[in-house]
TORKOL-4160 file (C-alpha; in steps of 0.2 Angstrom, whole numbers, padded with zeros to 4 digits, m for minus):
212
<pt num="1" X="0000" Y="0000" Z="0000"/>
<pt num="2" X="0006" Y="0018" Z="m0003"/>
<pt num="3" X="0007" Y="0023" Z="0015"/>
<pt num="4" X="0022" Y="0034" Z="0021"/>
<pt num="5" X="0031" Y="0027" Z="0036"/>
<pt num="6" X="0028" Y="0044" Z="0046"/>
<pt num="7" X="0009" Y="0043" Z="0043"/>
<pt num="8" X="0009" Y="0025" Z="0048"/>
<pt num="9" X="0018" Y="0028" Z="0064"/>
<pt num="10" X="0007" Y="0042" Z="0069"/>
<pt num="11" X="m0010" Y="0034" Z="0065"/>
<pt num="12" X="m0008" Y="0015" Z="0067"/>
<pt num="13" X="m0006" Y="0014" Z="0086"/>
<pt num="14" X="m0023" Y="0022" Z="0089"/>
<pt num="15" X="m0031" Y="0011" Z="0076"/>
<pt num="16" X="m0022" Y="m0004" Z="0084"/>
<pt num="17" X="m0029" Y="0001" Z="0101"/>
<pt num="18" X="m0047" Y="0001" Z="0094"/>
<pt num="19" X="m0044" Y="m0016" Z="0086"/>
<pt num="20" X="m0037" Y="m0024" Z="0102"/>
<pt num="21" X="m0052" Y="m0017" Z="0111"/>
<pt num="22" X="m0064" Y="m0024" Z="0098"/>
<pt num="23" X="m0070" Y="m0008" Z="0091"/>
<pt num="24" X="m0062" Y="m0013" Z="0075"/>
<pt num="25" X="m0066" Y="m0031" Z="0070"/>
<pt num="26" X="m0052" Y="m0036" Z="0059"/>
<pt num="27" X="m0035" Y="m0032" Z="0051"/>
<pt num="28" X="m0043" Y="m0028" Z="0034"/>
<pt num="29" X="m0055" Y="m0015" Z="0042"/>
<pt num="30" X="m0040" Y="m0007" Z="0052"/>
<pt num="31" X="m0030" Y="m0005" Z="0036"/>
<pt num="32" X="m0044" Y="0002" Z="0027"/>
<pt num="33" X="m0047" Y="0015" Z="0040"/>
<pt num="34" X="m0029" Y="0019" Z="0040"/>
<pt num="35" X="m0030" Y="0022" Z="0021"/>
<pt num="36" X="m0045" Y="0033" Z="0024"/>
<pt num="37" X="m0037" Y="0044" Z="0037"/>
<pt num="38" X="m0022" Y="0046" Z="0027"/>
<pt num="39" X="m0032" Y="0050" Z="0011"/>
<pt num="40" X="m0026" Y="0037" Z="0000"/>
<pt num="41" X="m0036" Y="0024" Z="m0009"/>
<pt num="42" X="m0036" Y="0007" Z="m0001"/>
<pt num="43" X="m0029" Y="m0008" Z="m0011"/>
<pt num="44" X="m0040" Y="m0023" Z="m0007"/>
<pt num="45" X="m0027" Y="m0035" Z="m0015"/>
<pt num="46" X="m0013" Y="m0028" Z="m0005"/>
<pt num="47" X="m0023" Y="m0029" Z="0011"/>
<pt num="48" X="m0027" Y="m0047" Z="0008"/>
<pt num="49" X="m0009" Y="m0050" Z="0005"/>
<pt num="50" X="m0004" Y="m0042" Z="0021"/>
<pt num="51" X="m0017" Y="m0051" Z="0030"/>
<pt num="52" X="m0011" Y="m0068" Z="0024"/>
<pt num="53" X="0007" Y="m0063" Z="0028"/>
<pt num="54" X="0002" Y="m0058" Z="0046"/>
<pt num="55" X="m0008" Y="m0074" Z="0049"/>
<pt num="56" X="0007" Y="m0084" Z="0043"/>
<pt num="57" X="0019" Y="m0075" Z="0055"/>
<pt num="58" X="0008" Y="m0077" Z="0070"/>
<pt num="59" X="0004" Y="m0096" Z="0066"/>
<pt num="60" X="0023" Y="m0099" Z="0065"/>
<pt num="61" X="0025" Y="m0091" Z="0082"/>
<pt num="62" X="0012" Y="m0101" Z="0090"/>
<pt num="63" X="0019" Y="m0117" Z="0083"/>
<pt num="64" X="0037" Y="m0113" Z="0090"/>
<pt num="65" X="0035" Y="m0116" Z="0109"/>
<pt num="66" X="0050" Y="m0120" Z="0119"/>
<pt num="67" X="0049" Y="m0137" Z="0128"/>
<pt num="68" X="0053" Y="m0129" Z="0145"/>
<pt num="69" X="0037" Y="m0119" Z="0144"/>
<pt num="70" X="0026" Y="m0134" Z="0141"/>
<pt num="71" X="0035" Y="m0143" Z="0155"/>
<pt num="72" X="0032" Y="m0129" Z="0167"/>
<pt num="73" X="0014" Y="m0128" Z="0163"/>
<pt num="74" X="0012" Y="m0147" Z="0166"/>
<pt num="75" X="0021" Y="m0144" Z="0183"/>
<pt num="76" X="0009" Y="m0130" Z="0187"/>
<pt num="77" X="m0006" Y="m0141" Z="0183"/>
<pt num="78" X="0001" Y="m0155" Z="0194"/>
<pt num="79" X="0001" Y="m0143" Z="0208"/>
<pt num="80" X="m0018" Y="m0142" Z="0206"/>
<pt num="81" X="m0018" Y="m0124" Z="0199"/>
<pt num="82" X="m0031" Y="m0118" Z="0186"/>
<pt num="83" X="m0022" Y="m0109" Z="0172"/>
<pt num="84" X="m0029" Y="m0094" Z="0162"/>
<pt num="85" X="m0023" Y="m0082" Z="0149"/>
<pt num="86" X="m0027" Y="m0064" Z="0149"/>
<pt num="87" X="m0021" Y="m0055" Z="0134"/>
<pt num="88" X="m0023" Y="m0039" Z="0125"/>
<pt num="89" X="m0026" Y="m0046" Z="0107"/>
<pt num="90" X="m0035" Y="m0044" Z="0091"/>
<pt num="91" X="m0043" Y="m0057" Z="0080"/>
<pt num="92" X="m0027" Y="m0061" Z="0071"/>
<pt num="93" X="m0018" Y="m0065" Z="0087"/>
<pt num="94" X="m0032" Y="m0076" Z="0094"/>
<pt num="95" X="m0037" Y="m0086" Z="0078"/>
<pt num="96" X="m0022" Y="m0098" Z="0079"/>
<pt num="97" X="m0024" Y="m0101" Z="0097"/>
<pt num="98" X="m0033" Y="m0117" Z="0095"/>
<pt num="99" X="m0018" Y="m0124" Z="0085"/>
<pt num="100" X="m0006" Y="m0119" Z="0098"/>
<pt num="101" X="0003" Y="m0132" Z="0109"/>
<pt num="102" X="m0001" Y="m0121" Z="0124"/>
<pt num="103" X="m0020" Y="m0121" Z="0122"/>
<pt num="104" X="m0022" Y="m0138" Z="0130"/>
<pt num="105" X="m0014" Y="m0132" Z="0147"/>
<pt num="106" X="m0026" Y="m0118" Z="0150"/>
<pt num="107" X="m0044" Y="m0118" Z="0157"/>
<pt num="108" X="m0048" Y="m0100" Z="0152"/>
<pt num="109" X="m0043" Y="m0089" Z="0138"/>
<pt num="110" X="m0048" Y="m0071" Z="0138"/>
<pt num="111" X="m0044" Y="m0059" Z="0124"/>
<pt num="112" X="m0047" Y="m0041" Z="0125"/>
<pt num="113" X="m0055" Y="m0039" Z="0108"/>
<pt num="114" X="m0068" Y="m0052" Z="0113"/>
<pt num="115" X="m0073" Y="m0045" Z="0130"/>
<pt num="116" X="m0071" Y="m0026" Z="0127"/>
<pt num="117" X="m0059" Y="m0024" Z="0141"/>
<pt num="118" X="m0040" Y="m0022" Z="0140"/>
<pt num="119" X="m0026" Y="m0023" Z="0153"/>
<pt num="120" X="m0022" Y="m0014" Z="0164"/>
<pt num="121" X="m0041" Y="m0011" Z="0167"/>
<pt num="122" X="m0046" Y="m0021" Z="0183"/>
<pt num="123" X="m0062" Y="m0028" Z="0174"/>
<pt num="124" X="m0052" Y="m0040" Z="0163"/>
<pt num="125" X="m0043" Y="m0048" Z="0178"/>
<pt num="126" X="m0059" Y="m0049" Z="0188"/>
<pt num="127" X="m0067" Y="m0058" Z="0173"/>
<pt num="128" X="m0053" Y="m0070" Z="0172"/>
<pt num="129" X="m0054" Y="m0074" Z="0191"/>
<pt num="130" X="m0073" Y="m0076" Z="0189"/>
<pt num="131" X="m0072" Y="m0088" Z="0175"/>
<pt num="132" X="m0058" Y="m0098" Z="0184"/>
<pt num="133" X="m0069" Y="m0099" Z="0200"/>
<pt num="134" X="m0057" Y="m0090" Z="0211"/>
<pt num="135" X="m0054" Y="m0074" Z="0221"/>
<pt num="136" X="m0041" Y="m0061" Z="0215"/>
<pt num="137" X="m0032" Y="m0064" Z="0231"/>
<pt num="138" X="m0030" Y="m0082" Z="0227"/>
<pt num="139" X="m0023" Y="m0078" Z="0209"/>
<pt num="140" X="m0005" Y="m0077" Z="0203"/>
<pt num="141" X="m0003" Y="m0065" Z="0189"/>
<pt num="142" X="0013" Y="m0068" Z="0178"/>
<pt num="143" X="0018" Y="m0057" Z="0164"/>
<pt num="144" X="0032" Y="m0048" Z="0156"/>
<pt num="145" X="0025" Y="m0031" Z="0161"/>
<pt num="146" X="0019" Y="m0024" Z="0144"/>
<pt num="147" X="0004" Y="m0013" Z="0144"/>
<pt num="148" X="0007" Y="m0010" Z="0162"/>
<pt num="149" X="m0001" Y="m0027" Z="0166"/>
<pt num="150" X="0008" Y="m0030" Z="0182"/>
<pt num="151" X="0001" Y="m0014" Z="0190"/>
<pt num="152" X="m0016" Y="m0019" Z="0184"/>
<pt num="153" X="m0015" Y="m0036" Z="0191"/>
<pt num="154" X="m0009" Y="m0029" Z="0208"/>
<pt num="155" X="m0023" Y="m0016" Z="0209"/>
<pt num="156" X="m0035" Y="m0030" Z="0205"/>
<pt num="157" X="m0028" Y="m0039" Z="0221"/>
<pt num="158" X="m0017" Y="m0052" Z="0213"/>
<pt num="159" X="0000" Y="m0058" Z="0217"/>
<pt num="160" X="0011" Y="m0051" Z="0203"/>
<pt num="161" X="0026" Y="m0059" Z="0196"/>
<pt num="162" X="0037" Y="m0051" Z="0183"/>
<pt num="163" X="0042" Y="m0064" Z="0170"/>
<pt num="164" X="0058" Y="m0060" Z="0161"/>
<pt num="165" X="0061" Y="m0077" Z="0153"/>
<pt num="166" X="0059" Y="m0069" Z="0135"/>
<pt num="167" X="0065" Y="m0051" Z="0140"/>
<pt num="168" X="0082" Y="m0057" Z="0146"/>
<pt num="169" X="0085" Y="m0064" Z="0128"/>
<pt num="170" X="0079" Y="m0049" Z="0119"/>
<pt num="171" X="0092" Y="m0041" Z="0107"/>
<pt num="172" X="0100" Y="m0025" Z="0112"/>
<pt num="173" X="0094" Y="m0009" Z="0105"/>
<pt num="174" X="0076" Y="m0016" Z="0101"/>
<pt num="175" X="0061" Y="m0012" Z="0112"/>
<pt num="176" X="0049" Y="m0026" Z="0114"/>
<pt num="177" X="0031" Y="m0023" Z="0108"/>
<pt num="178" X="0019" Y="m0014" Z="0120"/>
<pt num="179" X="0033" Y="m0006" Z="0129"/>
<pt num="180" X="0039" Y="0012" Z="0129"/>
<pt num="181" X="0057" Y="0017" Z="0128"/>
<pt num="182" X="0067" Y="0007" Z="0141"/>
<pt num="183" X="0053" Y="0004" Z="0154"/>
<pt num="184" X="0053" Y="m0014" Z="0151"/>
<pt num="185" X="0070" Y="m0015" Z="0160"/>
<pt num="186" X="0062" Y="m0013" Z="0177"/>
<pt num="187" X="0044" Y="m0014" Z="0182"/>
<pt num="188" X="0041" Y="m0005" Z="0199"/>
<pt num="189" X="0026" Y="m0009" Z="0210"/>
<pt num="190" X="0014" Y="0005" Z="0214"/>
<pt num="191" X="0018" Y="0003" Z="0232"/>
<pt num="192" X="0037" Y="0005" Z="0229"/>
<pt num="193" X="0044" Y="m0012" Z="0230"/>
<pt num="194" X="0048" Y="m0021" Z="0213"/>
<pt num="195" X="0036" Y="m0035" Z="0207"/>
<pt num="196" X="0043" Y="m0052" Z="0211"/>
<pt num="197" X="0055" Y="m0056" Z="0197"/>
<pt num="198" X="0056" Y="m0074" Z="0190"/>
<pt num="199" X="0069" Y="m0077" Z="0176"/>
<pt num="200" X="0065" Y="m0095" Z="0171"/>
<pt num="201" X="0052" Y="m0109" Z="0173"/>
<pt num="202" X="0061" Y="m0116" Z="0188"/>
<pt num="203" X="0061" Y="m0100" Z="0197"/>
<pt num="204" X="0042" Y="m0098" Z="0194"/>
<pt num="205" X="0037" Y="m0115" Z="0200"/>
<pt num="206" X="0048" Y="m0113" Z="0215"/>
<pt num="207" X="0041" Y="m0096" Z="0220"/>
<pt num="208" X="0023" Y="m0102" Z="0217"/>
<pt num="209" X="0026" Y="m0117" Z="0227"/>
<pt num="210" X="0033" Y="m0107" Z="0241"/>
<pt num="211" X="0019" Y="m0095" Z="0242"/>
<pt num="212" X="0004" Y="m0108" Z="0240"/>
């Protein structure tokens, strides 16, 4: 599509936020709105091509799951824990979920675009707890901290754990998605102390076992 990078960088984040919240239903609509706001004619064939490329990229990610992760999830299940996913996601993110190796380990999957709530809003955490049949005070929220999710989990009453398994492997000079600047390097807790940091699956299992 004939879209300048500067225009894309300025307009796409707001459109993506609406897409993740479910106000925009799909990638095609988001791209069409982008073209409309810029004042260029949308190219349907280009939009279809971009959609297919993005679908393929996400599917490849869902199929490449490190064995340490599935082993960890199995261990958590054997501890008797119910597991849930709370994600800020759009339809392309969620469509491949049923084919992901991780899906079989989770009792609940909550995507923002399907429920109209996004992290760090308390409602999405409360919804997850309700569907799992637990109180927020009984829940462990584990995340890398993007979208300010750790503070959201804490404010909802959960025990929050800062999961840096992937962040610790991130290439220098590249900021992970959903983070601003270098904020992903440290996730301060609203009350002052840092969120409990877990660097690998073994640390997470140990920490949860210790606090159960």
